[in-house]
Steps between C-alpha positions, in 0.01 A plus 500: 500500500239313704445808718445716193249251358317482834485879527359523147243231578384677817481835319284338230271350765461837669419669171229243429357548849493878448309463174256250651417754770467782248242300306327352806542718812325232706675168441298207634696197613216266404420656162864544391728294726808538278483880497432510874798277580718723285385814684530336841852376422623854430265696724771694685666627184166570332369703794810721485492526121140613470546752780814648344383492139130584521414586859262204513458280806520124452363260761565127468289295741634147465267358765189648332630407155498834319719793401357850467671783312337832586532670164417867447489649153696809411165665427128419503445242225136431405599273211546185713194463723408194698307259276206281591553126478160430345387523139710723275691636803391867486666749732387559857273801540487730802238287678711185470808675633292630789364155582848347471623734773194449719514122464872493578450710813219278620697179436791630707262519797313175423726273291262202521147575384251427223403686185161585650636626831770701326244661268291602802805644675604720207316827545288631214493176301155443346497123453156521337657648186685271259747775408599537866541126547711483183729778623530327839588166338761668279666641812504153660641341186780757486605409853479132412725554195760661729487206741361722776167317517399134479159339483346170606152357516371694201589743222501880519351513149176353634442839665463648152175316429349536846571681823440164664813357335771435756848364566745484787780760479844486661726803465879517519545805720877508441435569132212736564721720714747528209246590231508877532822660382525856627714692748194647673246270664151566353347484850699811600344723233230750608148382423404827329784478245387518136601229252779695328657603830475144633675363191776758533547413868520127430749549217727728702835361615643713782849355456549723194405822674412770246701342218196383293351851485801726556831315456709808575335538842588143604835410647757322286435150637123527459531635148746230394288224657187627329649542153664155505192321627270680257718422199536134599125469555430645157752287319437169676123524529381697195512388136715795390656810657497818290735783589222750423293346782775549758547799726801727442664351810464146364633599157795681655591192705479273196725739307786441744734201448451395863120515472485302177741240639294459817190429294681269260636297791156459658347393167779247443465357852131440429585307184364752248656624179498879485412681178621859507362736236496874451134503604530282808573161653345155486582193708450173313465169682655238266337219700153664518485437875406854602251544217151507653325611178674393176484703181436384238284234663442166331124550477226757540319725255617819672865391488472408131339831416763684704771348283321617187462848646875497571568472128270792430645719775854424389429684176501881472350700663514242781151577627135407456210734562216370715294402196810352339511216752143400411586513129795270559282257697235498226767438236640204693153353555427528129835345413450203733126418499538199728703682767379665824139391459411611853600859415303549179161606630391820674787676677726196455741668253538802728566281803756298306677818389500637855645175638777495238591864560496440878756222449727730300469773762555258788820369345631851437478461122247777443322780681136597472442875502189656660323536163540129426802536270744208531867592459792258469779504757863411422491144640242411236785483246618175664200322343512670161499264202788557262551402140548123460856381458550242225801279557725405211470142372706251694781294359258209461225697324168651608347169603775400743 
């Protein structure tokens, strides 16, 4: 009996560690010591599990105090960009991503430097422009949030106000070397490669052969490895998995008893509850450990509006034309005159509507068609409000 209880306890610990890594692919021992100890305790089993289930490499560096899960999405996902850590946390733009890479490369060569010296070393950075300094600082702050960069003797934010602002920087090269998650080293790509070709080359995983583009041309092992890893990545990392979004090879594998059992087992080992519907699959974390972006969220105008749009989209015909979203926003603003005051002037209502729709699309609850039409997807029904249920009076009366 004691052995059974111990095995159950260890399995529960491993499932929690898996979900911690899914939510935070870089676990910092200083920022989250409990999660790091959990991952470090089961590192051998976790390394094997992520490789077998998802094809993701896990590195646990106990001496350096971090664990890095090199996640790769089943497909290109623009809905979850890197966010800035200043202000309202808008998404990184192309310039900030570029500077993040340039800064990381320079810090690998010179891990101890200053903000001023680093800015001079990064080619093409115009420190005389505030917008350039802001993008540079955002790149530094991202590395600091990941524990890959520390400061002393000043603040990096001082560089925002003046190019004379300075601070001492100390980089953790062990973490920097683990930042990029791709099978092909970026330094090996030809310089003349265009952006689309470079992205395709960095996303390619040779281990699957031709399975991603032509499953029938790949050998049996490659095809099986690819279909299992792709399905697990979708289910464990995306809000919802629709059968219509899968390739014929993936759907065929799921239709087999062995394929469905393999996926069910992996989901159970990770501590999720699997919802299986005619339209697709959804893995629910009952402990909300793996949830990086909750929905519905406890606060936020866009989240509140998204919930109201859910009610509207749940009704026939289950769609809103482009102008219909604005009408719904205007109706809500009229209904609640004290709500969303920052979105009432100028293009505020349109921005609020766009943010709410983006949330619904990002969580797989709706899709936005090219003409701006917003169409409900099946998972939206999970949040539909039903008719209230009135309980019968208790034995002690209504006031009991």
